[in-house]
PDB file of N, CA, C and O in Angstrom:
ATOM      1  N   UNK A   1      -8.318   6.517  18.069  1.00  0.00           N
ATOM      2  CA  UNK A   1      -7.341   5.471  17.880  1.00  0.00           C
ATOM      3  C   UNK A   1      -7.848   4.439  16.879  1.00  0.00           C
ATOM      4  O   UNK A   1      -7.092   3.949  16.040  1.00  0.00           O
ATOM      5  N   UNK A   2      -9.110   4.120  16.977  1.00  0.00           N
ATOM      6  CA  UNK A   2      -9.683   3.122  16.074  1.00  0.00           C
ATOM      7  C   UNK A   2      -9.660   3.619  14.630  1.00  0.00           C
ATOM      8  O   UNK A   2      -9.388   2.848  13.710  1.00  0.00           O
ATOM      9  N   UNK A   3      -9.941   4.888  14.434  1.00  0.00           N
ATOM     10  CA  UNK A   3      -9.931   5.411  13.070  1.00  0.00           C
ATOM     11  C   UNK A   3      -8.514   5.425  12.502  1.00  0.00           C
ATOM     12  O   UNK A   3      -8.320   5.197  11.308  1.00  0.00           O
ATOM     13  N   UNK A   4      -7.530   5.689  13.348  1.00  0.00           N
ATOM     14  CA  UNK A   4      -6.144   5.648  12.884  1.00  0.00           C
ATOM     15  C   UNK A   4      -5.758   4.238  12.454  1.00  0.00           C
ATOM     16  O   UNK A   4      -5.146   4.048  11.403  1.00  0.00           O
ATOM     17  N   UNK A   5      -6.113   3.255  13.266  1.00  0.00           N
ATOM     18  CA  UNK A   5      -5.828   1.862  12.922  1.00  0.00           C
ATOM     19  C   UNK A   5      -6.575   1.459  11.659  1.00  0.00           C
ATOM     20  O   UNK A   5      -6.028   0.770  10.798  1.00  0.00           O
ATOM     21  N   UNK A   6      -7.807   1.885  11.553  1.00  0.00           N
ATOM     22  CA  UNK A   6      -8.609   1.571  10.380  1.00  0.00           C
ATOM     23  C   UNK A   6      -7.997   2.179   9.125  1.00  0.00           C
ATOM     24  O   UNK A   6      -7.976   1.539   8.073  1.00  0.00           O
ATOM     25  N   UNK A   7      -7.502   3.401   9.226  1.00  0.00           N
ATOM     26  CA  UNK A   7      -6.854   4.037   8.078  1.00  0.00           C
ATOM     27  C   UNK A   7      -5.585   3.301   7.665  1.00  0.00           C
ATOM     28  O   UNK A   7      -5.328   3.130   6.473  1.00  0.00           O
ATOM     29  N   UNK A   8      -4.787   2.863   8.641  1.00  0.00           N
ATOM     30  CA  UNK A   8      -3.571   2.111   8.339  1.00  0.00           C
ATOM     31  C   UNK A   8      -3.903   0.783   7.650  1.00  0.00           C
ATOM     32  O   UNK A   8      -3.280   0.409   6.656  1.00  0.00           O
ATOM     33  N   UNK A   9      -4.895   0.085   8.199  1.00  0.00           N
ATOM     34  CA  UNK A   9      -5.293  -1.203   7.630  1.00  0.00           C
ATOM     35  C   UNK A   9      -5.867  -1.011   6.233  1.00  0.00           C
ATOM     36  O   UNK A   9      -5.564  -1.783   5.323  1.00  0.00           O
ATOM     37  N   UNK A  10      -6.690   0.012   6.060  1.00  0.00           N
ATOM     38  CA  UNK A  10      -7.278   0.273   4.747  1.00  0.00           C
ATOM     39  C   UNK A  10      -6.192   0.576   3.722  1.00  0.00           C
ATOM     40  O   UNK A  10      -6.281   0.139   2.574  1.00  0.00           O
ATOM     41  N   UNK A  11      -5.184   1.310   4.124  1.00  0.00           N
ATOM     42  CA  UNK A  11      -4.078   1.630   3.217  1.00  0.00           C
ATOM     43  C   UNK A  11      -3.330   0.359   2.818  1.00  0.00           C
ATOM     44  O   UNK A  11      -3.005   0.172   1.646  1.00  0.00           O
ATOM     45  N   UNK A  12      -3.057  -0.518   3.793  1.00  0.00           N
ATOM     46  CA  UNK A  12      -2.379  -1.782   3.500  1.00  0.00           C
ATOM     47  C   UNK A  12      -3.217  -2.665   2.580  1.00  0.00           C
ATOM     48  O   UNK A  12      -2.706  -3.239   1.619  1.00  0.00           O
ATOM     49  N   UNK A  13      -4.505  -2.768   2.884  1.00  0.00           N
ATOM     50  CA  UNK A  13      -5.400  -3.592   2.060  1.00  0.00           C
ATOM     51  C   UNK A  13      -5.461  -3.043   0.641  1.00  0.00           C
ATOM     52  O   UNK A  13      -5.380  -3.803  -0.324  1.00  0.00           O
ATOM     53  N   UNK A  14      -5.604  -1.741   0.512  1.00  0.00           N
ATOM     54  CA  UNK A  14      -5.679  -1.107  -0.806  1.00  0.00           C
ATOM     55  C   UNK A  14      -4.419  -1.398  -1.624  1.00  0.00           C
ATOM     56  O   UNK A  14      -4.491  -1.729  -2.807  1.00  0.00           O
ATOM     57  N   UNK A  15      -3.273  -1.269  -0.972  1.00  0.00           N
ATOM     58  CA  UNK A  15      -1.994  -1.502  -1.654  1.00  0.00           C
ATOM     59  C   UNK A  15      -1.865  -2.968  -2.088  1.00  0.00           C
ATOM     60  O   UNK A  15      -1.497  -3.247  -3.229  1.00  0.00           O
ATOM     61  N   UNK A  16      -2.166  -3.898  -1.182  1.00  0.00           N
ATOM     62  CA  UNK A  16      -2.038  -5.318  -1.497  1.00  0.00           C
ATOM     63  C   UNK A  16      -3.018  -5.746  -2.591  1.00  0.00           C
ATOM     64  O   UNK A  16      -2.645  -6.472  -3.513  1.00  0.00           O
ATOM     65  N   UNK A  17      -4.252  -5.303  -2.490  1.00  0.00           N
ATOM     66  CA  UNK A  17      -5.260  -5.701  -3.476  1.00  0.00           C
ATOM     67  C   UNK A  17      -4.941  -5.125  -4.848  1.00  0.00           C
ATOM     68  O   UNK A  17      -5.104  -5.808  -5.859  1.00  0.00           O
ATOM     69  N   UNK A  18      -4.494  -3.890  -4.892  1.00  0.00           N
ATOM     70  CA  UNK A  18      -4.160  -3.307  -6.197  1.00  0.00           C
ATOM     71  C   UNK A  18      -3.001  -4.056  -6.836  1.00  0.00           C
ATOM     72  O   UNK A  18      -2.961  -4.217  -8.056  1.00  0.00           O
ATOM     73  N   UNK A  19      -2.067  -4.511  -6.029  1.00  0.00           N
ATOM     74  CA  UNK A  19      -0.942  -5.293  -6.539  1.00  0.00           C
ATOM     75  C   UNK A  19      -1.414  -6.671  -7.016  1.00  0.00           C
ATOM     76  O   UNK A  19      -0.927  -7.178  -8.027  1.00  0.00           O
ATOM     77  N   UNK A  20      -2.357  -7.273  -6.291  1.00  0.00           N
ATOM     78  CA  UNK A  20      -2.857  -8.596  -6.656  1.00  0.00           C
ATOM     79  C   UNK A  20      -3.725  -8.552  -7.916  1.00  0.00           C
ATOM     80  O   UNK A  20      -3.757  -9.519  -8.677  1.00  0.00           O
ATOM     81  N   UNK A  21      -4.411  -7.466  -8.134  1.00  0.00           N
ATOM     82  CA  UNK A  21      -5.290  -7.370  -9.292  1.00  0.00           C
ATOM     83  C   UNK A  21      -4.536  -7.291 -10.613  1.00  0.00           C
ATOM     84  O   UNK A  21      -5.100  -7.594 -11.664  1.00  0.00           O
ATOM     85  N   UNK A  22      -3.281  -6.892 -10.572  1.00  0.00           N
ATOM     86  CA  UNK A  22      -2.498  -6.812 -11.805  1.00  0.00           C
ATOM     87  C   UNK A  22      -1.588  -8.024 -11.977  1.00  0.00           C
ATOM     88  O   UNK A  22      -0.607  -7.964 -12.718  1.00  0.00           O
ATOM     89  N   UNK A  23      -1.904  -9.110 -11.303  1.00  0.00           N
ATOM     90  CA  UNK A  23      -1.143 -10.338 -11.503  1.00  0.00           C
ATOM     91  C   UNK A  23      -0.367 -10.814 -10.299  1.00  0.00           C
ATOM     92  O   UNK A  23       0.448 -11.729 -10.411  1.00  0.00           O
ATOM     93  N   UNK A  24      -0.596 -10.232  -9.189  1.00  0.00           N
ATOM     94  CA  UNK A  24       0.060 -10.677  -7.970  1.00  0.00           C
ATOM     95  C   UNK A  24       1.303  -9.894  -7.659  1.00  0.00           C
ATOM     96  O   UNK A  24       1.787  -9.135  -8.499  1.00  0.00           O
ATOM     97  N   UNK A  25       1.828 -10.063  -6.473  1.00  0.00           N
ATOM     98  CA  UNK A  25       3.056  -9.360  -6.114  1.00  0.00           C
ATOM     99  C   UNK A  25       4.195  -9.816  -7.025  1.00  0.00           C
ATOM    100  O   UNK A  25       4.531 -11.000  -7.054  1.00  0.00           O
ATOM    101  N   UNK A  26       4.777  -8.899  -7.751  1.00  0.00           N
ATOM    102  CA  UNK A  26       5.820  -9.248  -8.707  1.00  0.00           C
ATOM    103  C   UNK A  26       7.110  -9.675  -8.030  1.00  0.00           C
ATOM    104  O   UNK A  26       7.945 -10.324  -8.661  1.00  0.00           O
ATOM    105  N   UNK A  27       7.294  -9.332  -6.771  1.00  0.00           N
ATOM    106  CA  UNK A  27       8.521  -9.700  -6.067  1.00  0.00           C
ATOM    107  C   UNK A  27       8.498 -11.140  -5.560  1.00  0.00           C
ATOM    108  O   UNK A  27       9.524 -11.649  -5.108  1.00  0.00           O
ATOM    109  N   UNK A  28       7.342 -11.804  -5.630  1.00  0.00           N
ATOM    110  CA  UNK A  28       7.206 -13.171  -5.136  1.00  0.00           C
ATOM    111  C   UNK A  28       7.540 -14.145  -6.265  1.00  0.00           C
ATOM    112  O   UNK A  28       7.194 -13.917  -7.424  1.00  0.00           O
ATOM    113  N   UNK A  29       8.216 -15.229  -5.902  1.00  0.00           N
ATOM    114  CA  UNK A  29       8.546 -16.256  -6.892  1.00  0.00           C
ATOM    115  C   UNK A  29       7.269 -16.806  -7.531  1.00  0.00           C
ATOM    116  O   UNK A  29       6.247 -16.933  -6.857  1.00  0.00           O
ATOM    117  N   UNK A  30       7.318 -17.129  -8.808  1.00  0.00           N
ATOM    118  CA  UNK A  30       6.108 -17.589  -9.517  1.00  0.00           C
ATOM    119  C   UNK A  30       5.447 -18.809  -8.885  1.00  0.00           C
ATOM    120  O   UNK A  30       4.224 -18.940  -8.937  1.00  0.00           O
ATOM    121  N   UNK A  31       6.227 -19.698  -8.293  1.00  0.00           N
ATOM    122  CA  UNK A  31       5.675 -20.912  -7.691  1.00  0.00           C
ATOM    123  C   UNK A  31       4.694 -20.593  -6.566  1.00  0.00           C
ATOM    124  O   UNK A  31       3.722 -21.325  -6.379  1.00  0.00           O
ATOM    125  N   UNK A  32       4.927 -19.520  -5.814  1.00  0.00           N
ATOM    126  CA  UNK A  32       4.093 -19.171  -4.664  1.00  0.00           C
ATOM    127  C   UNK A  32       3.251 -17.923  -4.900  1.00  0.00           C
ATOM    128  O   UNK A  32       2.503 -17.507  -4.015  1.00  0.00           O
ATOM    129  N   UNK A  33       3.360 -17.336  -6.053  1.00  0.00           N
ATOM    130  CA  UNK A  33       2.626 -16.099  -6.329  1.00  0.00           C
ATOM    131  C   UNK A  33       1.113 -16.310  -6.220  1.00  0.00           C
ATOM    132  O   UNK A  33       0.407 -15.463  -5.674  1.00  0.00           O
ATOM    133  N   UNK A  34       0.615 -17.435  -6.738  1.00  0.00           N
ATOM    134  CA  UNK A  34      -0.829 -17.681  -6.685  1.00  0.00           C
ATOM    135  C   UNK A  34      -1.325 -17.829  -5.248  1.00  0.00           C
ATOM    136  O   UNK A  34      -2.410 -17.356  -4.908  1.00  0.00           O
ATOM    137  N   UNK A  35      -0.536 -18.478  -4.419  1.00  0.00           N
ATOM    138  CA  UNK A  35      -0.928 -18.650  -3.015  1.00  0.00           C
ATOM    139  C   UNK A  35      -0.997 -17.306  -2.295  1.00  0.00           C
ATOM    140  O   UNK A  35      -1.946 -17.034  -1.559  1.00  0.00           O
ATOM    141  N   UNK A  36       0.009 -16.478  -2.513  1.00  0.00           N
ATOM    142  CA  UNK A  36       0.034 -15.156  -1.881  1.00  0.00           C
ATOM    143  C   UNK A  36      -1.108 -14.306  -2.438  1.00  0.00           C
ATOM    144  O   UNK A  36      -1.787 -13.601  -1.691  1.00  0.00           O
ATOM    145  N   UNK A  37      -1.310 -14.378  -3.737  1.00  0.00           N
ATOM    146  CA  UNK A  37      -2.381 -13.601  -4.378  1.00  0.00           C
ATOM    147  C   UNK A  37      -3.754 -14.019  -3.835  1.00  0.00           C
ATOM    148  O   UNK A  37      -4.608 -13.170  -3.582  1.00  0.00           O
ATOM    149  N   UNK A  38      -3.959 -15.320  -3.659  1.00  0.00           N
ATOM    150  CA  UNK A  38      -5.234 -15.816  -3.123  1.00  0.00           C
ATOM    151  C   UNK A  38      -5.448 -15.295  -1.715  1.00  0.00           C
ATOM    152  O   UNK A  38      -6.556 -14.894  -1.361  1.00  0.00           O
ATOM    153  N   UNK A  39      -4.395 -15.298  -0.908  1.00  0.00           N
ATOM    154  CA  UNK A  39      -4.497 -14.774   0.460  1.00  0.00           C
ATOM    155  C   UNK A  39      -4.886 -13.304   0.456  1.00  0.00           C
ATOM    156  O   UNK A  39      -5.683 -12.857   1.281  1.00  0.00           O
ATOM    157  N   UNK A  40      -4.320 -12.570  -0.470  1.00  0.00           N
ATOM    158  CA  UNK A  40      -4.630 -11.138  -0.562  1.00  0.00           C
ATOM    159  C   UNK A  40      -6.073 -10.930  -0.983  1.00  0.00           C
ATOM    160  O   UNK A  40      -6.777 -10.098  -0.411  1.00  0.00           O
ATOM    161  N   UNK A  41      -6.511 -11.678  -1.974  1.00  0.00           N
ATOM    162  CA  UNK A  41      -7.867 -11.493  -2.484  1.00  0.00           C
ATOM    163  C   UNK A  41      -8.946 -11.980  -1.513  1.00  0.00           C
ATOM    164  O   UNK A  41     -10.124 -11.667  -1.687  1.00  0.00           O
ATOM    165  N   UNK A  42      -8.547 -12.744  -0.495  1.00  0.00           N
ATOM    166  CA  UNK A  42      -9.488 -13.192   0.530  1.00  0.00           C
ATOM    167  C   UNK A  42      -9.713 -12.133   1.611  1.00  0.00           C
ATOM    168  O   UNK A  42     -10.575 -12.302   2.473  1.00  0.00           O
ATOM    169  N   UNK A  43      -8.947 -11.050   1.571  1.00  0.00           N
ATOM    170  CA  UNK A  43      -9.151  -9.961   2.528  1.00  0.00           C
ATOM    171  C   UNK A  43     -10.492  -9.294   2.256  1.00  0.00           C
ATOM    172  O   UNK A  43     -10.959  -9.296   1.117  1.00  0.00           O
ATOM    173  N   UNK A  44     -11.113  -8.729   3.274  1.00  0.00           N
ATOM    174  CA  UNK A  44     -12.409  -8.076   3.063  1.00  0.00           C
ATOM    175  C   UNK A  44     -12.274  -6.858   2.142  1.00  0.00           C
ATOM    176  O   UNK A  44     -11.235  -6.199   2.128  1.00  0.00           O
ATOM    177  N   UNK A  45     -13.320  -6.566   1.381  1.00  0.00           N
ATOM    178  CA  UNK A  45     -13.254  -5.393   0.498  1.00  0.00           C
ATOM    179  C   UNK A  45     -13.167  -4.100   1.302  1.00  0.00           C
ATOM    180  O   UNK A  45     -13.566  -4.034   2.464  1.00  0.00           O
ATOM    181  N   UNK A  46     -12.642  -3.100   0.655  1.00  0.00           N
ATOM    182  CA  UNK A  46     -12.402  -1.819   1.335  1.00  0.00           C
ATOM    183  C   UNK A  46     -13.705  -1.197   1.837  1.00  0.00           C
ATOM    184  O   UNK A  46     -13.705  -0.516   2.862  1.00  0.00           O
ATOM    185  N   UNK A  47     -14.804  -1.419   1.136  1.00  0.00           N
ATOM    186  CA  UNK A  47     -16.094  -0.851   1.554  1.00  0.00           C
ATOM    187  C   UNK A  47     -16.541  -1.408   2.901  1.00  0.00           C
ATOM    188  O   UNK A  47     -17.251  -0.726   3.640  1.00  0.00           O
ATOM    189  N   UNK A  48     -16.145  -2.620   3.230  1.00  0.00           N
ATOM    190  CA  UNK A  48     -16.576  -3.271   4.460  1.00  0.00           C
ATOM    191  C   UNK A  48     -15.709  -2.883   5.660  1.00  0.00           C
ATOM    192  O   UNK A  48     -16.106  -3.112   6.803  1.00  0.00           O
ATOM    193  N   UNK A  49     -14.560  -2.312   5.424  1.00  0.00           N
ATOM    194  CA  UNK A  49     -13.631  -2.018   6.515  1.00  0.00           C
ATOM    195  C   UNK A  49     -14.205  -1.039   7.535  1.00  0.00           C
ATOM    196  O   UNK A  49     -13.881  -1.134   8.718  1.00  0.00           O
ATOM    197  N   UNK A  50     -15.025  -0.126   7.119  1.00  0.00           N
ATOM    198  CA  UNK A  50     -15.603   0.845   8.038  1.00  0.00           C
ATOM    199  C   UNK A  50     -16.563   0.239   9.040  1.00  0.00           C
ATOM    200  O   UNK A  50     -16.873   0.863  10.055  1.00  0.00           O
ATOM    201  N   UNK A  51     -17.038  -0.970   8.771  1.00  0.00           N
ATOM    202  CA  UNK A  51     -18.005  -1.628   9.652  1.00  0.00           C
ATOM    203  C   UNK A  51     -17.353  -2.623  10.611  1.00  0.00           C
ATOM    204  O   UNK A  51     -18.052  -3.294  11.371  1.00  0.00           O
ATOM    205  N   UNK A  52     -16.034  -2.725  10.586  1.00  0.00           N
ATOM    206  CA  UNK A  52     -15.343  -3.699  11.424  1.00  0.00           C
ATOM    207  C   UNK A  52     -15.196  -3.203  12.858  1.00  0.00           C
ATOM    208  O   UNK A  52     -15.052  -2.006  13.109  1.00  0.00           O
ATOM    209  N   UNK A  53     -15.234  -4.148  13.789  1.00  0.00           N
ATOM    210  CA  UNK A  53     -14.972  -3.821  15.191  1.00  0.00           C
ATOM    211  C   UNK A  53     -13.459  -3.786  15.406  1.00  0.00           C
ATOM    212  O   UNK A  53     -12.695  -4.163  14.518  1.00  0.00           O
ATOM    213  N   UNK A  54     -13.037  -3.342  16.558  1.00  0.00           N
ATOM    214  CA  UNK A  54     -11.602  -3.273  16.859  1.00  0.00           C
ATOM    215  C   UNK A  54     -10.994  -4.671  16.855  1.00  0.00           C
ATOM    216  O   UNK A  54      -9.861  -4.849  16.408  1.00  0.00           O
ATOM    217  N   UNK A  55     -11.726  -5.654  17.343  1.00  0.00           N
ATOM    218  CA  UNK A  55     -11.244  -7.036  17.342  1.00  0.00           C
ATOM    219  C   UNK A  55     -11.023  -7.516  15.904  1.00  0.00           C
ATOM    220  O   UNK A  55     -10.003  -8.135  15.601  1.00  0.00           O
ATOM    221  N   UNK A  56     -11.977  -7.229  15.031  1.00  0.00           N
ATOM    222  CA  UNK A  56     -11.851  -7.638  13.633  1.00  0.00           C
ATOM    223  C   UNK A  56     -10.704  -6.899  12.936  1.00  0.00           C
ATOM    224  O   UNK A  56     -10.037  -7.465  12.070  1.00  0.00           O
ATOM    225  N   UNK A  57     -10.478  -5.662  13.306  1.00  0.00           N
ATOM    226  CA  UNK A  57      -9.356  -4.903  12.751  1.00  0.00           C
ATOM    227  C   UNK A  57      -8.041  -5.545  13.179  1.00  0.00           C
ATOM    228  O   UNK A  57      -7.116  -5.660  12.375  1.00  0.00           O
ATOM    229  N   UNK A  58      -7.952  -5.961  14.437  1.00  0.00           N
ATOM    230  CA  UNK A  58      -6.739  -6.640  14.914  1.00  0.00           C
ATOM    231  C   UNK A  58      -6.511  -7.953  14.174  1.00  0.00           C
ATOM    232  O   UNK A  58      -5.377  -8.271  13.816  1.00  0.00           O
ATOM    233  N   UNK A  59      -7.571  -8.716  13.943  1.00  0.00           N
ATOM    234  CA  UNK A  59      -7.455  -9.961  13.181  1.00  0.00           C
ATOM    235  C   UNK A  59      -6.991  -9.680  11.756  1.00  0.00           C
ATOM    236  O   UNK A  59      -6.155 -10.404  11.214  1.00  0.00           O
ATOM    237  N   UNK A  60      -7.531  -8.639  11.160  1.00  0.00           N
ATOM    238  CA  UNK A  60      -7.148  -8.264   9.806  1.00  0.00           C
ATOM    239  C   UNK A  60      -5.681  -7.837   9.757  1.00  0.00           C
ATOM    240  O   UNK A  60      -4.971  -8.155   8.803  1.00  0.00           O
ATOM    241  N   UNK A  61      -5.232  -7.122  10.780  1.00  0.00           N
ATOM    242  CA  UNK A  61      -3.822  -6.738  10.857  1.00  0.00           C
ATOM    243  C   UNK A  61      -2.929  -7.972  10.930  1.00  0.00           C
ATOM    244  O   UNK A  61      -1.853  -7.994  10.333  1.00  0.00           O
ATOM    245  N   UNK A  62      -3.366  -8.993  11.655  1.00  0.00           N
ATOM    246  CA  UNK A  62      -2.601 -10.235  11.739  1.00  0.00           C
ATOM    247  C   UNK A  62      -2.548 -10.938  10.388  1.00  0.00           C
ATOM    248  O   UNK A  62      -1.502 -11.458  10.001  1.00  0.00           O
ATOM    249  N   UNK A  63      -3.662 -10.958   9.671  1.00  0.00           N
ATOM    250  CA  UNK A  63      -3.679 -11.581   8.339  1.00  0.00           C
ATOM    251  C   UNK A  63      -2.748 -10.845   7.385  1.00  0.00           C
ATOM    252  O   UNK A  63      -2.033 -11.470   6.602  1.00  0.00           O
ATOM    253  N   UNK A  64      -2.757  -9.531   7.451  1.00  0.00           N
ATOM    254  CA  UNK A  64      -1.877  -8.731   6.593  1.00  0.00           C
ATOM    255  C   UNK A  64      -0.421  -9.010   6.949  1.00  0.00           C
ATOM    256  O   UNK A  64       0.424  -9.121   6.060  1.00  0.00           O
ATOM    257  N   UNK A  65      -0.125  -9.124   8.233  1.00  0.00           N
ATOM    258  CA  UNK A  65       1.245  -9.428   8.666  1.00  0.00           C
ATOM    259  C   UNK A  65       1.678 -10.802   8.154  1.00  0.00           C
ATOM    260  O   UNK A  65       2.820 -10.974   7.728  1.00  0.00           O
ATOM    261  N   UNK A  66       0.768 -11.783   8.195  1.00  0.00           N
ATOM    262  CA  UNK A  66       1.076 -13.118   7.681  1.00  0.00           C
ATOM    263  C   UNK A  66       1.353 -13.075   6.181  1.00  0.00           C
ATOM    264  O   UNK A  66       2.263 -13.749   5.698  1.00  0.00           O
ATOM    265  N   UNK A  67       0.581 -12.294   5.450  1.00  0.00           N
ATOM    266  CA  UNK A  67       0.788 -12.160   4.010  1.00  0.00           C
ATOM    267  C   UNK A  67       2.145 -11.527   3.736  1.00  0.00           C
ATOM    268  O   UNK A  67       2.866 -11.962   2.838  1.00  0.00           O
ATOM    269  N   UNK A  68       2.492 -10.510   4.501  1.00  0.00           N
ATOM    270  CA  UNK A  68       3.791  -9.849   4.305  1.00  0.00           C
ATOM    271  C   UNK A  68       4.950 -10.788   4.630  1.00  0.00           C
ATOM    272  O   UNK A  68       5.996 -10.729   3.984  1.00  0.00           O
ATOM    273  N   UNK A  69       4.766 -11.654   5.630  1.00  0.00           N
ATOM    274  CA  UNK A  69       5.802 -12.639   5.953  1.00  0.00           C
ATOM    275  C   UNK A  69       5.973 -13.611   4.789  1.00  0.00           C
ATOM    276  O   UNK A  69       7.098 -13.950   4.423  1.00  0.00           O
ATOM    277  N   UNK A  70       4.857 -14.063   4.206  1.00  0.00           N
ATOM    278  CA  UNK A  70       4.937 -14.946   3.043  1.00  0.00           C
ATOM    279  C   UNK A  70       5.645 -14.251   1.883  1.00  0.00           C
ATOM    280  O   UNK A  70       6.465 -14.857   1.193  1.00  0.00           O
ATOM    281  N   UNK A  71       5.322 -12.976   1.674  1.00  0.00           N
ATOM    282  CA  UNK A  71       5.946 -12.241   0.585  1.00  0.00           C
ATOM    283  C   UNK A  71       7.455 -12.125   0.803  1.00  0.00           C
ATOM    284  O   UNK A  71       8.224 -12.223  -0.153  1.00  0.00           O
ATOM    285  N   UNK A  72       7.882 -11.919   2.031  1.00  0.00           N
ATOM    286  CA  UNK A  72       9.309 -11.830   2.329  1.00  0.00           C
ATOM    287  C   UNK A  72       9.983 -13.194   2.195  1.00  0.00           C
ATOM    288  O   UNK A  72      11.110 -13.286   1.710  1.00  0.00           O
ATOM    289  N   UNK A  73       9.297 -14.247   2.623  1.00  0.00           N
ATOM    290  CA  UNK A  73       9.865 -15.587   2.579  1.00  0.00           C
ATOM    291  C   UNK A  73      10.079 -16.045   1.135  1.00  0.00           C
ATOM    292  O   UNK A  73      11.087 -16.683   0.831  1.00  0.00           O
ATOM    293  N   UNK A  74       9.151 -15.728   0.259  1.00  0.00           N
ATOM    294  CA  UNK A  74       9.228 -16.180  -1.125  1.00  0.00           C
ATOM    295  C   UNK A  74       9.693 -15.072  -2.071  1.00  0.00           C
ATOM    296  O   UNK A  74       9.363 -15.085  -3.257  1.00  0.00           O
ATOM    297  N   UNK A  75      10.448 -14.130  -1.551  1.00  0.00           N
ATOM    298  CA  UNK A  75      10.933 -13.008  -2.335  1.00  0.00           C
ATOM    299  C   UNK A  75      11.993 -13.466  -3.334  1.00  0.00           C
ATOM    300  O   UNK A  75      12.859 -14.278  -3.009  1.00  0.00           O
ATOM    301  N   UNK A  76      11.913 -12.938  -4.543  1.00  0.00           N
ATOM    302  CA  UNK A  76      12.844 -13.302  -5.606  1.00  0.00           C
ATOM    303  C   UNK A  76      14.270 -12.899  -5.248  1.00  0.00           C
ATOM    304  O   UNK A  76      15.200 -13.675  -5.467  1.00  0.00           O
ATOM    305  N   UNK A  77      14.455 -11.719  -4.711  1.00  0.00           N
ATOM    306  CA  UNK A  77      15.801 -11.253  -4.347  1.00  0.00           C
ATOM    307  C   UNK A  77      16.416 -12.146  -3.269  1.00  0.00           C
ATOM    308  O   UNK A  77      17.604 -12.462  -3.318  1.00  0.00           O
ATOM    309  N   UNK A  78      15.613 -12.541  -2.317  1.00  0.00           N
ATOM    310  CA  UNK A  78      16.100 -13.413  -1.248  1.00  0.00           C
ATOM    311  C   UNK A  78      16.522 -14.755  -1.831  1.00  0.00           C
ATOM    312  O   UNK A  78      17.557 -15.299  -1.444  1.00  0.00           O
ATOM    313  N   UNK A  79      15.741 -15.291  -2.751  1.00  0.00           N
ATOM    314  CA  UNK A  79      16.060 -16.562  -3.392  1.00  0.00           C
ATOM    315  C   UNK A  79      17.393 -16.467  -4.140  1.00  0.00           C
ATOM    316  O   UNK A  79      18.222 -17.374  -4.063  1.00  0.00           O
ATOM    317  N   UNK A  80      17.588 -15.366  -4.858  1.00  0.00           N
ATOM    318  CA  UNK A  80      18.832 -15.192  -5.599  1.00  0.00           C
ATOM    319  C   UNK A  80      20.028 -15.067  -4.669  1.00  0.00           C
ATOM    320  O   UNK A  80      21.115 -15.543  -4.994  1.00  0.00           O
ATOM    321  N   UNK A  81      19.843 -14.433  -3.516  1.00  0.00           N
ATOM    322  CA  UNK A  81      20.911 -14.333  -2.529  1.00  0.00           C
ATOM    323  C   UNK A  81      21.262 -15.707  -1.975  1.00  0.00           C
ATOM    324  O   UNK A  81      22.438 -16.025  -1.796  1.00  0.00           O
ATOM    325  N   UNK A  82      20.254 -16.518  -1.704  1.00  0.00           N
ATOM    326  CA  UNK A  82      20.475 -17.853  -1.174  1.00  0.00           C
ATOM    327  C   UNK A  82      21.202 -18.716  -2.204  1.00  0.00           C
ATOM    328  O   UNK A  82      22.093 -19.488  -1.850  1.00  0.00           O
ATOM    329  N   UNK A  83      20.828 -18.586  -3.464  1.00  0.00           N
ATOM    330  CA  UNK A  83      21.443 -19.387  -4.520  1.00  0.00           C
ATOM    331  C   UNK A  83      22.826 -18.868  -4.904  1.00  0.00           C
ATOM    332  O   UNK A  83      23.556 -19.552  -5.623  1.00  0.00           O
ATOM    333  N   UNK A  84      23.199 -17.688  -4.447  1.00  0.00           N
ATOM    334  CA  UNK A  84      24.503 -17.126  -4.731  1.00  0.00           C
ATOM    335  C   UNK A  84      24.598 -16.421  -6.067  1.00  0.00           C
ATOM    336  O   UNK A  84      25.695 -16.175  -6.568  1.00  0.00           O
ATOM    337  N   UNK A  85      23.434 -16.090  -6.655  1.00  0.00           N
ATOM    338  CA  UNK A  85      23.412 -15.390  -7.937  1.00  0.00           C
ATOM    339  C   UNK A  85      23.318 -13.897  -7.650  1.00  0.00           C
ATOM    340  O   UNK A  85      22.563 -13.464  -6.779  1.00  0.00           O
ATOM    341  N   UNK A  86      24.091 -13.123  -8.392  1.00  0.00           N
ATOM    342  CA  UNK A  86      24.045 -11.672  -8.166  1.00  0.00           C
ATOM    343  C   UNK A  86      23.216 -10.980  -9.178  1.00  0.00           C
ATOM    344  O   UNK A  86      23.074  -9.758  -9.131  1.00  0.00           O
TER     345      UNK A  86
END
C-alpha cells in the first residue's frame, strides 16, 4: 500500500515540478502564478521521496492537494467565466 501511495505522489510531484520548471502552471492567472510555482518548487525532490515515511507521504499529499486547490481557484478559465467573457 505504501509503495502504491508513493508512486501516486511521485507521479503528481513529477507532473507539477515539470510544469513549474517551464514557467509555472500556464492555466493559473499571471498574478498568482509565482505563488503557485513557489509552492510547487518547495516540494521535496523526487530522489528523496523513496525515503519518506507514511506520515510524511500523507503530509505531502495534503500539500499537493492544497496546490491543486490554488490552481483551481486562480484558473484562467474560471476567471473568464466569472467575468462573463467567453
